[in-house]
PDB file of N, CA, C and O in Angstrom, chain B, residues numbered from 101:
ATOM      1  N   UNK B 101      90.823-103.949  36.845  1.00  0.00           N
ATOM      2  CA  UNK B 101      89.678-104.152  37.741  1.00  0.00           C
ATOM      3  C   UNK B 101      88.429-104.492  36.933  1.00  0.00           C
ATOM      4  O   UNK B 101      88.392-104.292  35.719  1.00  0.00           O
ATOM      5  N   UNK B 102      87.416-105.001  37.611  1.00  0.00           N
ATOM      6  CA  UNK B 102      86.157-105.324  36.936  1.00  0.00           C
ATOM      7  C   UNK B 102      85.507-104.050  36.405  1.00  0.00           C
ATOM      8  O   UNK B 102      84.937-104.045  35.315  1.00  0.00           O
ATOM      9  N   UNK B 103      85.597-102.978  37.176  1.00  0.00           N
ATOM     10  CA  UNK B 103      85.011-101.707  36.753  1.00  0.00           C
ATOM     11  C   UNK B 103      85.682-101.226  35.470  1.00  0.00           C
ATOM     12  O   UNK B 103      85.028-100.669  34.588  1.00  0.00           O
ATOM     13  N   UNK B 104      86.981-101.444  35.376  1.00  0.00           N
ATOM     14  CA  UNK B 104      87.729-101.039  34.186  1.00  0.00           C
ATOM     15  C   UNK B 104      87.197-101.780  32.960  1.00  0.00           C
ATOM     16  O   UNK B 104      86.995-101.173  31.909  1.00  0.00           O
ATOM     17  N   UNK B 105      86.970-103.088  33.090  1.00  0.00           N
ATOM     18  CA  UNK B 105      86.475-103.890  31.977  1.00  0.00           C
ATOM     19  C   UNK B 105      85.089-103.425  31.551  1.00  0.00           C
ATOM     20  O   UNK B 105      84.819-103.284  30.359  1.00  0.00           O
ATOM     21  N   UNK B 106      84.218-103.189  32.513  1.00  0.00           N
ATOM     22  CA  UNK B 106      82.875-102.709  32.193  1.00  0.00           C
ATOM     23  C   UNK B 106      82.947-101.306  31.599  1.00  0.00           C
ATOM     24  O   UNK B 106      82.095-100.927  30.795  1.00  0.00           O
ATOM     25  N   UNK B 107      83.953-100.539  31.988  1.00  0.00           N
ATOM     26  CA  UNK B 107      84.103 -99.183  31.488  1.00  0.00           C
ATOM     27  C   UNK B 107      84.200 -99.134  29.973  1.00  0.00           C
ATOM     28  O   UNK B 107      83.763 -98.165  29.352  1.00  0.00           O
ATOM     29  N   UNK B 108      84.773-100.178  29.373  1.00  0.00           N
ATOM     30  CA  UNK B 108      84.887-100.222  27.916  1.00  0.00           C
ATOM     31  C   UNK B 108      83.500-100.250  27.288  1.00  0.00           C
ATOM     32  O   UNK B 108      83.252 -99.588  26.280  1.00  0.00           O
ATOM     33  N   UNK B 109      82.598-101.021  27.887  1.00  0.00           N
ATOM     34  CA  UNK B 109      81.243-101.148  27.353  1.00  0.00           C
ATOM     35  C   UNK B 109      80.488 -99.827  27.475  1.00  0.00           C
ATOM     36  O   UNK B 109      79.742 -99.444  26.573  1.00  0.00           O
ATOM     37  N   UNK B 110      80.686 -99.136  28.592  1.00  0.00           N
ATOM     38  CA  UNK B 110      79.929 -97.918  28.864  1.00  0.00           C
ATOM     39  C   UNK B 110      80.627 -96.663  28.345  1.00  0.00           C
ATOM     40  O   UNK B 110      80.123 -95.553  28.519  1.00  0.00           O
ATOM     41  N   UNK B 111      81.767 -96.834  27.719  1.00  0.00           N
ATOM     42  CA  UNK B 111      82.568 -95.667  27.330  1.00  0.00           C
ATOM     43  C   UNK B 111      81.819 -94.766  26.349  1.00  0.00           C
ATOM     44  O   UNK B 111      81.807 -93.547  26.517  1.00  0.00           O
ATOM     45  N   UNK B 112      81.197 -95.353  25.332  1.00  0.00           N
ATOM     46  CA  UNK B 112      80.571 -94.547  24.280  1.00  0.00           C
ATOM     47  C   UNK B 112      79.406 -93.710  24.808  1.00  0.00           C
ATOM     48  O   UNK B 112      79.378 -92.504  24.558  1.00  0.00           O
ATOM     49  N   UNK B 113      78.432 -94.302  25.535  1.00  0.00           N
ATOM     50  CA  UNK B 113      77.351 -93.454  26.059  1.00  0.00           C
ATOM     51  C   UNK B 113      77.856 -92.374  27.005  1.00  0.00           C
ATOM     52  O   UNK B 113      77.339 -91.257  26.998  1.00  0.00           O
ATOM     53  N   UNK B 114      78.853 -92.688  27.816  1.00  0.00           N
ATOM     54  CA  UNK B 114      79.412 -91.676  28.714  1.00  0.00           C
ATOM     55  C   UNK B 114      80.015 -90.536  27.901  1.00  0.00           C
ATOM     56  O   UNK B 114      79.849 -89.364  28.239  1.00  0.00           O
ATOM     57  N   UNK B 115      80.716 -90.893  26.829  1.00  0.00           N
ATOM     58  CA  UNK B 115      81.338 -89.873  25.993  1.00  0.00           C
ATOM     59  C   UNK B 115      80.276 -88.972  25.367  1.00  0.00           C
ATOM     60  O   UNK B 115      80.451 -87.755  25.296  1.00  0.00           O
ATOM     61  N   UNK B 116      79.177 -89.571  24.914  1.00  0.00           N
ATOM     62  CA  UNK B 116      78.100 -88.783  24.317  1.00  0.00           C
ATOM     63  C   UNK B 116      77.499 -87.840  25.342  1.00  0.00           C
ATOM     64  O   UNK B 116      77.204 -86.686  25.032  1.00  0.00           O
ATOM     65  N   UNK B 117      77.316 -88.330  26.571  1.00  0.00           N
ATOM     66  CA  UNK B 117      76.787 -87.478  27.633  1.00  0.00           C
ATOM     67  C   UNK B 117      77.718 -86.297  27.870  1.00  0.00           C
ATOM     68  O   UNK B 117      77.264 -85.164  28.026  1.00  0.00           O
ATOM     69  N   UNK B 118      79.018 -86.564  27.895  1.00  0.00           N
ATOM     70  CA  UNK B 118      79.992 -85.498  28.135  1.00  0.00           C
ATOM     71  C   UNK B 118      79.950 -84.467  27.015  1.00  0.00           C
ATOM     72  O   UNK B 118      80.042 -83.267  27.273  1.00  0.00           O
ATOM     73  N   UNK B 119      79.814 -84.921  25.778  1.00  0.00           N
ATOM     74  CA  UNK B 119      79.753 -83.981  24.662  1.00  0.00           C
ATOM     75  C   UNK B 119      78.487 -83.145  24.735  1.00  0.00           C
ATOM     76  O   UNK B 119      78.506 -81.956  24.416  1.00  0.00           O
ATOM     77  N   UNK B 120      77.383 -83.761  25.155  1.00  0.00           N
ATOM     78  CA  UNK B 120      76.130 -83.016  25.272  1.00  0.00           C
ATOM     79  C   UNK B 120      76.264 -81.941  26.340  1.00  0.00           C
ATOM     80  O   UNK B 120      75.813 -80.812  26.148  1.00  0.00           O
ATOM     81  N   UNK B 121      76.885 -82.287  27.468  1.00  0.00           N
ATOM     82  CA  UNK B 121      77.102 -81.308  28.529  1.00  0.00           C
ATOM     83  C   UNK B 121      77.976 -80.171  28.014  1.00  0.00           C
ATOM     84  O   UNK B 121      77.739 -79.007  28.336  1.00  0.00           O
ATOM     85  N   UNK B 122      78.985 -80.506  27.214  1.00  0.00           N
ATOM     86  CA  UNK B 122      79.890 -79.489  26.696  1.00  0.00           C
ATOM     87  C   UNK B 122      79.135 -78.520  25.789  1.00  0.00           C
ATOM     88  O   UNK B 122      79.318 -77.307  25.892  1.00  0.00           O
ATOM     89  N   UNK B 123      78.293 -79.044  24.907  1.00  0.00           N
ATOM     90  CA  UNK B 123      77.575 -78.157  23.989  1.00  0.00           C
ATOM     91  C   UNK B 123      76.585 -77.285  24.757  1.00  0.00           C
ATOM     92  O   UNK B 123      76.388 -76.120  24.412  1.00  0.00           O
ATOM     93  N   UNK B 124      75.956 -77.850  25.807  1.00  0.00           N
ATOM     94  CA  UNK B 124      75.052 -77.047  26.631  1.00  0.00           C
ATOM     95  C   UNK B 124      75.841 -75.942  27.324  1.00  0.00           C
ATOM     96  O   UNK B 124      75.382 -74.803  27.405  1.00  0.00           O
ATOM     97  N   UNK B 125      77.015 -76.276  27.817  1.00  0.00           N
ATOM     98  CA  UNK B 125      77.868 -75.291  28.485  1.00  0.00           C
ATOM     99  C   UNK B 125      78.281 -74.199  27.501  1.00  0.00           C
ATOM    100  O   UNK B 125      78.280 -73.015  27.839  1.00  0.00           O
ATOM    101  N   UNK B 126      78.635 -74.607  26.277  1.00  0.00           N
ATOM    102  CA  UNK B 126      79.031 -73.626  25.266  1.00  0.00           C
ATOM    103  C   UNK B 126      77.868 -72.699  24.927  1.00  0.00           C
ATOM    104  O   UNK B 126      78.065 -71.501  24.726  1.00  0.00           O
ATOM    105  N   UNK B 127      76.653 -73.252  24.864  1.00  0.00           N
ATOM    106  CA  UNK B 127      75.479 -72.412  24.607  1.00  0.00           C
ATOM    107  C   UNK B 127      75.309 -71.392  25.715  1.00  0.00           C
ATOM    108  O   UNK B 127      75.031 -70.221  25.454  1.00  0.00           O
ATOM    109  N   UNK B 128      75.477 -71.842  26.973  1.00  0.00           N
ATOM    110  CA  UNK B 128      75.355 -70.923  28.103  1.00  0.00           C
ATOM    111  C   UNK B 128      76.440 -69.856  28.036  1.00  0.00           C
ATOM    112  O   UNK B 128      76.191 -68.694  28.358  1.00  0.00           O
ATOM    113  N   UNK B 129      77.638 -70.244  27.622  1.00  0.00           N
ATOM    114  CA  UNK B 129      78.727 -69.275  27.503  1.00  0.00           C
ATOM    115  C   UNK B 129      78.377 -68.223  26.453  1.00  0.00           C
ATOM    116  O   UNK B 129      78.634 -67.036  26.653  1.00  0.00           O
ATOM    117  N   UNK B 130      77.791 -68.655  25.335  1.00  0.00           N
ATOM    118  CA  UNK B 130      77.392 -67.711  24.291  1.00  0.00           C
ATOM    119  C   UNK B 130      76.327 -66.761  24.811  1.00  0.00           C
ATOM    120  O   UNK B 130      76.372 -65.561  24.540  1.00  0.00           O
ATOM    121  N   UNK B 131      75.364 -67.301  25.562  1.00  0.00           N
ATOM    122  CA  UNK B 131      74.317 -66.454  26.151  1.00  0.00           C
ATOM    123  C   UNK B 131      74.957 -65.436  27.084  1.00  0.00           C
ATOM    124  O   UNK B 131      74.613 -64.254  27.058  1.00  0.00           O
ATOM    125  N   UNK B 132      75.889 -65.904  27.908  1.00  0.00           N
ATOM    126  CA  UNK B 132      76.573 -65.020  28.849  1.00  0.00           C
ATOM    127  C   UNK B 132      77.270 -63.879  28.117  1.00  0.00           C
ATOM    128  O   UNK B 132      77.226 -62.732  28.562  1.00  0.00           O
ATOM    129  N   UNK B 133      77.910 -64.193  26.998  1.00  0.00           N
ATOM    130  CA  UNK B 133      78.655 -63.182  26.251  1.00  0.00           C
ATOM    131  C   UNK B 133      77.741 -62.094  25.697  1.00  0.00           C
ATOM    132  O   UNK B 133      78.190 -60.975  25.446  1.00  0.00           O
ATOM    133  N   UNK B 134      76.468 -62.414  25.506  1.00  0.00           N
ATOM    134  CA  UNK B 134      75.533 -61.444  24.932  1.00  0.00           C
ATOM    135  C   UNK B 134      74.898 -60.562  25.997  1.00  0.00           C
ATOM    136  O   UNK B 134      74.203 -59.600  25.669  1.00  0.00           O
ATOM    137  N   UNK B 135      75.130 -60.878  27.271  1.00  0.00           N
ATOM    138  CA  UNK B 135      74.437 -60.165  28.348  1.00  0.00           C
ATOM    139  C   UNK B 135      75.350 -59.190  29.061  1.00  0.00           C
ATOM    140  O   UNK B 135      76.564 -59.173  28.854  1.00  0.00           O
ATOM    141  N   UNK B 136      74.729 -58.371  29.913  1.00  0.00           N
ATOM    142  CA  UNK B 136      75.490 -57.395  30.684  1.00  0.00           C
ATOM    143  C   UNK B 136      76.279 -58.100  31.778  1.00  0.00           C
ATOM    144  O   UNK B 136      76.079 -59.287  32.033  1.00  0.00           O
ATOM    145  N   UNK B 137      77.166 -57.371  32.414  1.00  0.00           N
ATOM    146  CA  UNK B 137      78.040 -57.956  33.420  1.00  0.00           C
ATOM    147  C   UNK B 137      77.248 -58.516  34.595  1.00  0.00           C
ATOM    148  O   UNK B 137      77.547 -59.613  35.066  1.00  0.00           O
ATOM    149  N   UNK B 138      76.254 -57.794  35.075  1.00  0.00           N
ATOM    150  CA  UNK B 138      75.484 -58.250  36.239  1.00  0.00           C
ATOM    151  C   UNK B 138      74.727 -59.519  35.906  1.00  0.00           C
ATOM    152  O   UNK B 138      74.715 -60.465  36.694  1.00  0.00           O
ATOM    153  N   UNK B 139      74.098 -59.546  34.744  1.00  0.00           N
ATOM    154  CA  UNK B 139      73.323 -60.704  34.330  1.00  0.00           C
ATOM    155  C   UNK B 139      74.257 -61.883  34.064  1.00  0.00           C
ATOM    156  O   UNK B 139      73.918 -63.026  34.369  1.00  0.00           O
ATOM    157  N   UNK B 140      75.427 -61.608  33.499  1.00  0.00           N
ATOM    158  CA  UNK B 140      76.411 -62.658  33.252  1.00  0.00           C
ATOM    159  C   UNK B 140      76.874 -63.266  34.568  1.00  0.00           C
ATOM    160  O   UNK B 140      77.029 -64.482  34.674  1.00  0.00           O
ATOM    161  N   UNK B 141      77.096 -62.420  35.570  1.00  0.00           N
ATOM    162  CA  UNK B 141      77.529 -62.908  36.877  1.00  0.00           C
ATOM    163  C   UNK B 141      76.522 -63.866  37.471  1.00  0.00           C
ATOM    164  O   UNK B 141      76.899 -64.885  38.051  1.00  0.00           O
ATOM    165  N   UNK B 142      75.239 -63.550  37.332  1.00  0.00           N
ATOM    166  CA  UNK B 142      74.185 -64.413  37.864  1.00  0.00           C
ATOM    167  C   UNK B 142      74.147 -65.733  37.102  1.00  0.00           C
ATOM    168  O   UNK B 142      73.985 -66.797  37.699  1.00  0.00           O
ATOM    169  N   UNK B 143      74.296 -65.659  35.780  1.00  0.00           N
ATOM    170  CA  UNK B 143      74.287 -66.865  34.958  1.00  0.00           C
ATOM    171  C   UNK B 143      75.484 -67.741  35.300  1.00  0.00           C
ATOM    172  O   UNK B 143      75.352 -68.958  35.429  1.00  0.00           O
ATOM    173  N   UNK B 144      76.647 -67.123  35.445  1.00  0.00           N
ATOM    174  CA  UNK B 144      77.855 -67.867  35.774  1.00  0.00           C
ATOM    175  C   UNK B 144      77.717 -68.547  37.127  1.00  0.00           C
ATOM    176  O   UNK B 144      78.130 -69.695  37.292  1.00  0.00           O
ATOM    177  N   UNK B 145      77.139 -67.845  38.098  1.00  0.00           N
ATOM    178  CA  UNK B 145      76.926 -68.419  39.427  1.00  0.00           C
ATOM    179  C   UNK B 145      76.025 -69.646  39.327  1.00  0.00           C
ATOM    180  O   UNK B 145      76.242 -70.637  40.025  1.00  0.00           O
ATOM    181  N   UNK B 146      75.017 -69.582  38.463  1.00  0.00           N
ATOM    182  CA  UNK B 146      74.109 -70.713  38.278  1.00  0.00           C
ATOM    183  C   UNK B 146      74.851 -71.898  37.664  1.00  0.00           C
ATOM    184  O   UNK B 146      74.628 -73.041  38.061  1.00  0.00           O
ATOM    185  N   UNK B 147      75.733 -71.633  36.698  1.00  0.00           N
ATOM    186  CA  UNK B 147      76.511 -72.697  36.063  1.00  0.00           C
ATOM    187  C   UNK B 147      77.419 -73.365  37.092  1.00  0.00           C
ATOM    188  O   UNK B 147      77.498 -74.592  37.159  1.00  0.00           O
ATOM    189  N   UNK B 148      78.096 -72.555  37.886  1.00  0.00           N
ATOM    190  CA  UNK B 148      79.000 -73.093  38.902  1.00  0.00           C
ATOM    191  C   UNK B 148      78.217 -73.939  39.904  1.00  0.00           C
ATOM    192  O   UNK B 148      78.675 -75.001  40.325  1.00  0.00           O
ATOM    193  N   UNK B 149      77.039 -73.461  40.279  1.00  0.00           N
ATOM    194  CA  UNK B 149      76.202 -74.196  41.233  1.00  0.00           C
ATOM    195  C   UNK B 149      75.771 -75.537  40.644  1.00  0.00           C
ATOM    196  O   UNK B 149      75.709 -76.538  41.357  1.00  0.00           O
ATOM    197  N   UNK B 150      75.473 -75.559  39.345  1.00  0.00           N
ATOM    198  CA  UNK B 150      75.057 -76.798  38.687  1.00  0.00           C
ATOM    199  C   UNK B 150      76.198 -77.808  38.669  1.00  0.00           C
ATOM    200  O   UNK B 150      75.979 -79.004  38.862  1.00  0.00           O
ATOM    201  N   UNK B 151      77.403 -77.328  38.440  1.00  0.00           N
ATOM    202  CA  UNK B 151      78.542 -78.239  38.371  1.00  0.00           C
ATOM    203  C   UNK B 151      78.975 -78.639  39.764  1.00  0.00           C
ATOM    204  O   UNK B 151      79.925 -79.407  39.920  1.00  0.00           O
TER     205      UNK B 151
END
């Protein structure tokens, strides 16, 4: 498809965006691990809502 062909051009920036999201998610996971259960639950709910 035409979208498939254009996808090759846009692949690299999309990949970088995905990696940035992953590192942000990992940072949030680390923050969650340092907090109490109640605070972690609230943080996790916020992450789920964002996704």
